[in-house]
N, C-alpha and C positions, 0 to 999 in steps of 0.2 A: 281336638283339631280336626281341619280338611282343608288340604292345598290341592287345587285340581285346573287346570289347564280348560280355557274356554276351547279349545283346538279338541277335545274330547270326548265332551259335552254333545247326544245326541240334538240334534236340529229339529222342530215338527214343526212343518207347515203347520197355520193359522187357517181354521175352515168355521169361518164365521159372516155372518152377513156384514156388507160396506170391509170387507177385507179385499187385500188385492195384493201380492208375492209377497207377503212377510211370513215368513218363520218366527221360532221364538227360542230358545232357551233356557232351561230351567239349571241355572247353575251352583244357587243352596235356596233349599225350603225345607221345610215340615219333614220331609223323609229323613231330613239330614241331620235334626234334631233343633233343627234353626225353633226357635219358643215363640218369634215376636215379629219377623219380617222374611221376606224373602228376598231373594238376587237375579233375576231375569234378565237375556239379552236377546234384542229382538234384530234380525233385520232386515230391514228395507229395501227389495230392490229398486232399481231406479224405473222410476212409473209407478211404485207400487204406495199403499197407504192400509193405517186404522184405520178399522170404522169412526164415524161421529158421534161420539157418545159420551153417554158420563155415568158415573157410580159412584157406590157412598164409600168411598175407601180415597183415601191422595196415597200419591204417589210422587217420587224422586226417581227422575229420569240424568244419564250421564251419558254425555257422546262419548263416542269411542271414535268412529271415522264416517266418512263422508259427509253430504250434504243434506240437510232436512227443513224440514218447518213443523211449528207447532200449531196448527191451525187453532184458533179459540171457536166460541160461540157466536159470534159475529161473521165468521166467516176470514178474521184475517188471520193472515201468515206471519209469523215471528222465527224470522232462520236460526237454524241452530246449525254450529260448525264444531269438531272437534274440543273438545274441551270444556265446552257448557253445560252448565245444570240446569235442568228446568222442573217447577215444584208442579201438579197439578191437584189442586183441593178437594174434596171429595165434592161432585154436583158441579163442580166445571166440565161444561162441553169441552172434547179435545179431539185431536186428531192427531197423527205425527204423519208425514209425509215425504218423502223420499225428492228432491230437487234439482239432485245433480246428476250424473252419468254412472258413478258406482257406488252399491250398497250401503246404505247408511244404515250404520249402527250404535245402540243404544243399550246400557245397561236403563232397568228400571226395578226398582225394591218398591215394594209393597208391602203390605201386612201377609202373615203368612196364611191368614184366614183365605184369604183374595186368589192365592197363590195360582 
């Protein structure tokens, strides 16, 4: 069993094409013995965003705080607020954007092979 406080998990700035002002915390993953899924927490600074991309794995997201949007393949912004869940299917083009003035923080659960 693992119990971990988010504040104690190191944040790593995301360094990839199309990313602006995003950090990631790997809260639980394969190194912890999780065989099937990993939980990551992303913090997107005001004005920041993930890349507009797709991949071959699903992920489930839960918004902890802040205001944001999940941008679809057509560029439509789908608002996200604390308490919202978002499912992104394999192959879905998507992007997470901070649309507010405070950090946009969300959990992203993915298969451990993709963590």
